[in-house]
C-alpha positions as CSV (number, residue, x, y, z in Angstrom):
1,X,44.6,-21.2,-4.6
2,X,43.9,-17.8,-3.1
3,X,43.2,-16.3,-6.5
4,X,40.7,-19.2,-7.2
5,X,38.9,-18.5,-4.0
6,X,38.6,-14.8,-4.7
7,X,37.4,-15.4,-8.2
8,X,34.8,-17.9,-6.9
9,X,33.5,-15.3,-4.4
10,X,33.3,-12.6,-7.0
11,X,31.4,-14.9,-9.3
12,X,29.0,-15.8,-6.5
13,X,28.5,-12.1,-5.7
14,X,27.9,-11.2,-9.3
15,X,25.4,-14.0,-9.7
16,X,23.5,-12.9,-6.5
17,X,23.4,-9.3,-7.8
18,X,22.1,-10.5,-11.1
19,X,19.3,-12.5,-9.4
20,X,18.4,-9.4,-7.3
21,X,18.4,-7.2,-10.4
22,X,16.1,-9.6,-12.2
23,X,13.7,-9.8,-9.3
24,X,13.7,-6.0,-9.0
25,X,12.9,-5.7,-12.7
26,X,10.1,-8.2,-12.3
27,X,8.7,-6.3,-9.3
28,X,8.9,-3.0,-11.2
29,X,7.1,-4.5,-14.2
30,X,4.3,-5.8,-11.9
31,X,4.0,-2.4,-10.1
32,X,3.7,-0.8,-13.5
33,X,0.8,-3.1,-14.3
34,X,-0.8,-2.3,-11.0
35,X,-0.6,1.4,-11.9
36,X,-3.0,0.7,-14.8
37,X,-5.3,-1.9,-13.0
38,X,-9.0,-1.3,-12.5
39,X,-10.8,-4.6,-12.2
40,X,-11.1,-7.3,-9.6
41,X,-9.8,-9.9,-11.9
42,X,-6.6,-7.9,-12.7
43,X,-6.0,-7.1,-9.0
44,X,-6.4,-10.7,-8.1
45,X,-3.9,-11.7,-10.8
46,X,-1.4,-9.0,-9.7
47,X,-1.8,-10.0,-6.0
48,X,-0.8,-13.6,-6.9
49,X,2.2,-12.3,-8.9
50,X,3.4,-10.2,-5.9
51,X,3.0,-13.1,-3.6
52,X,5.1,-15.3,-5.9
53,X,7.8,-12.6,-5.8
54,X,7.8,-12.8,-2.0
55,X,8.5,-16.5,-2.3
56,X,11.6,-15.8,-4.3
57,X,13.0,-13.1,-2.0
58,X,11.7,-11.6,1.2
59,X,11.0,-8.1,0.1
60,X,8.6,-5.9,2.1
61,X,7.5,-4.1,-1.1
62,X,6.1,-7.2,-2.7
63,X,4.0,-7.9,0.5
64,X,3.0,-4.3,0.5
65,X,1.8,-4.3,-3.1
66,X,0.0,-7.7,-2.6
67,X,-1.9,-6.1,0.4
68,X,-2.7,-3.0,-1.7
69,X,-4.2,-5.2,-4.4
70,X,-6.5,-6.8,-1.8
71,X,-7.4,-3.3,-0.6
72,X,-8.4,-2.2,-4.1
73,X,-10.6,-5.3,-4.4
74,X,-12.2,-4.5,-1.1
75,X,-13.2,-1.0,-2.2
76,X,-14.5,-2.3,-5.5
77,X,-16.8,-4.6,-3.4
78,X,-17.8,-2.0,-0.9
79,X,-21.5,-2.4,-1.9
80,X,-21.2,-6.2,-1.6
81,X,-19.7,-6.5,1.9
82,X,-20.2,-10.3,2.1
83,X,-17.5,-10.7,-0.6
84,X,-14.8,-8.7,1.1
85,X,-13.7,-10.8,4.1
86,X,-11.4,-13.2,2.2
87,X,-9.6,-10.3,0.7
88,X,-9.3,-8.3,3.9
89,X,-7.8,-11.4,5.7
90,X,-5.2,-11.9,2.9
91,X,-4.5,-8.2,2.9
92,X,-3.8,-8.2,6.6
93,X,-1.5,-11.2,6.3
94,X,0.5,-9.5,3.6
95,X,0.8,-6.1,5.2
96,X,1.7,-7.7,8.5
97,X,4.5,-9.6,6.8
98,X,5.6,-6.3,5.1
99,X,5.9,-4.6,8.5
100,X,7.7,-7.6,10.0
101,X,10.4,-7.2,7.4
102,X,10.9,-3.5,8.1
103,X,13.3,-1.8,10.5
104,X,10.5,0.2,12.0
105,X,13.0,2.4,14.0
106,X,15.4,3.4,11.2
107,X,13.1,3.2,8.2
108,X,10.4,5.5,9.3
109,X,9.3,6.6,5.7
110,X,8.9,2.9,4.7
111,X,7.1,2.1,7.9
112,X,4.7,5.1,7.3
113,X,3.9,3.7,3.8
114,X,3.1,0.3,5.3
115,X,0.9,1.9,7.9
116,X,-1.1,3.7,5.3
117,X,-2.0,0.4,3.6
118,X,-2.6,-1.2,7.0
119,X,-5.1,1.6,7.7
120,X,-6.9,0.8,4.4
121,X,-6.9,-3.0,5.2
122,X,-8.7,-2.2,8.4
123,X,-11.0,0.2,6.6
124,X,-12.3,-2.3,4.0
125,X,-13.3,-4.5,7.0
126,X,-15.9,-1.8,7.9
127,X,-17.7,-2.5,4.6
128,X,-18.3,-6.1,5.5
129,X,-20.9,-5.0,8.1
130,X,-20.7,-1.3,9.2
131,X,-22.8,-1.8,12.3
132,X,-20.9,-4.8,13.5
133,X,-17.4,-4.2,12.2
134,X,-17.3,-0.4,12.2
135,X,-16.8,0.1,16.0
136,X,-13.8,-2.3,15.9
137,X,-12.1,-1.6,12.6
138,X,-12.8,2.1,12.2
139,X,-10.7,3.1,15.2
140,X,-7.9,0.6,14.2
141,X,-7.8,2.2,10.8
142,X,-7.7,5.7,12.2
143,X,-4.9,4.7,14.6
144,X,-2.7,3.3,11.8
145,X,-3.3,6.4,9.7
146,X,-2.4,8.7,12.6
147,X,0.8,6.7,13.2
148,X,1.7,7.1,9.6
149,X,1.2,10.8,9.6
150,X,3.2,11.2,12.8
151,X,6.1,9.3,11.2
152,X,5.9,11.2,7.9
153,X,3.6,14.2,7.8
154,X,4.3,14.8,4.1
155,X,3.6,11.3,2.9
156,X,1.1,12.0,0.0
157,X,-0.7,8.7,0.4
158,X,-1.3,9.3,4.1
159,X,-2.6,12.8,3.3
160,X,-4.8,11.4,0.6
161,X,-6.4,8.9,3.0
162,X,-7.0,11.7,5.5
163,X,-8.7,13.7,2.7
164,X,-10.8,10.7,1.8
165,X,-11.9,10.3,5.4
166,X,-12.8,13.9,5.8
167,X,-14.9,13.8,2.7
168,X,-16.8,10.6,3.5
169,X,-17.3,11.1,7.2
170,X,-20.6,12.8,8.1
171,X,-20.2,16.4,9.3
172,X,-21.6,15.6,12.7
173,X,-18.8,13.1,13.2
174,X,-16.0,15.4,12.1
175,X,-16.4,15.3,8.3
176,X,-15.4,18.5,6.4
177,X,-15.6,18.6,2.6
178,X,-13.6,21.9,2.4
179,X,-10.8,20.4,4.4
180,X,-11.0,17.2,2.3
181,X,-10.4,19.4,-0.8
182,X,-7.4,21.1,0.8
183,X,-5.9,17.8,1.8
184,X,-6.4,16.3,-1.6
185,X,-4.7,19.2,-3.3
186,X,-1.9,19.0,-0.8
187,X,-1.4,15.3,-1.6
188,X,-1.3,16.1,-5.3
189,X,1.3,18.8,-4.7
190,X,3.4,16.3,-2.7
191,X,3.0,13.6,-5.4
192,X,4.3,16.0,-8.0
193,X,7.7,16.0,-6.2
194,X,7.9,12.2,-6.3
195,X,8.9,9.8,-9.2
196,X,5.7,8.5,-10.7
197,X,7.1,5.1,-11.5
198,X,9.5,2.5,-10.1
199,X,9.1,0.1,-7.2
200,X,8.8,2.6,-4.4
201,X,5.1,3.5,-3.6
202,X,3.9,6.3,-5.8
203,X,0.2,5.8,-6.1
204,X,-2.3,8.5,-5.2
205,X,-2.7,10.9,-8.2
206,X,-5.7,9.1,-9.7
207,X,-7.3,8.6,-6.3
208,X,-7.0,12.3,-5.5
209,X,-8.4,13.3,-8.8
210,X,-11.4,11.1,-8.4
211,X,-12.0,12.5,-4.9
212,X,-11.7,16.1,-6.2
213,X,-14.1,15.4,-9.0
214,X,-16.7,14.3,-6.5
């Protein structure tokens, strides 16, 4: 009887591990597709897939990547602000859920990653109506980014967003294109030390290169 119980437990454990492995593989495949995405339609499709993955298992990374997809759409629509709000709302829902699943005390690096995307979610709100939304969401975006940098100063994605802000902020308000170039190069150097695939956040190389080309 004892042997039967042990075998049953082992079988259940193996089955659970197999399910987790399959879901990780599916997450990794979807992240790999995200690495190549460029259009609104593809980002929308990937966001839906990431949300389906969250329904199978509560995984902060699936919520994180769904939010990132909505951020990407927001930036693609930055010249059509009236189209952004549905994506910014869904992005906030997803990144809030990602943060809720994190141990924000003991998982500081993961929390920093989530805060970077939270900063970007707030940032795309500014494009909806800069005069109306800028005074509210600009400071919220800055606060999330500064929290991320405080938690992990060498997070390449946080450094990239800091570079992006330095480049696009007018000089009279603290913008500095030379400093932006320094930060973008620093971000690229940090990214070179990270794996460029897998389920852990690794985006930033293409974004930095675009910024440097500008």
